[in-house]
N, C-alpha and C positions, 0 to 999 in steps of 0.2 A: 504494499499500500504506499501511495505517496500523499504525505500529510502536511497541509500548511496550518501552521499553528499561531494565532494572533496573539501577542503579549501586549495586554493594555495597562499594565501596572508597573510600578518600579520597586521591584523588591530583589534584594541580592541572592534569593534562594532559587534554585533550579530544580527542586525535588522532584515536582511533576513533569516536567520536560525529561528528566533522566529515567522515567519510567515508561515513556512512549519509546517503541521500537520499530518505526515504520522503515522500509526499504530507502526511503528518501525523506527528509524532512526540511522544509523551510520555515524560519521562523520570522515572522512580519511584525516588526515593532510600530505599535499605534499608539495613539493618546500618550498618556505618561509612560509607556514603554519606551518610548524613544529616549529616554535619558539612559537606558542601557546602552546605546551606540555613542554617548560622549562623555559621560559623567563618571569621574573616578572617586572613588569612597576609600579614604586612608590611602591614596595614590595607587590603588589596584582599579583594574577595569572589571566591568561586571562580569561574573562568571558566566552570564549568558553568552558571551563571546567567546568563550572556550569550547563551545558546541561545535560538532562536526556538522551541523546543519548549515544550509544556506541562510545567510542572514541579511534582512531587508529593513529599512525604516523609512515611513511615511514621509516624505517631504513636506507636505502642508503641515503635519504635526510638529515637525521639527521647527519649523519657521514660526509657527504659532507659540512656541515655546521660547522663541529668541535664540535657536541653536542654528548657527551656519551650517547648511548640509556639508560644507567643505571642510568642517572640523570634526566630522564623525569618524570613528575608527575604521580604519582601511578594510578590516573584514566585512563592513557592513555596506551593501548596496542602497544606494538612496532611491526611491522610487515613488512615482505618482499614483494617484487613484486609479488611473486608466493602466498603469502597470501592474497593479494589484489584481485588477479584473483579468488582466492576460495570464499572470501567475496561477490564479484560481482554476480558470479554464483549460489552460494549456498545460502546465506543469503538476498539478497536484489533483488529486481524486477525492481526497476528503478535506475539510476544515475543522478546526476547534478553535475556541476562543478561553485564553486564560486570563 
């Protein structure tokens, strides 16, 4: 199964993500979840960025929170709403929201 997971909260724990075992996983950071893409806590990047999943952050949500898309971690691809729709229809079979 190919699973896209929307992460909308900023928590430094990834317990639920670690329990998911799809053949391919994409993590789409939206709403306050976009803080994972740029904020460092105690000098450390978010543990979500250590995932083997493909990582995406919604550009509009970054900009709404005053985060310059050019300043996100290099592991994260900045995407638009249209890109998210394309990912959901072309790259992933199922979606989940955390």
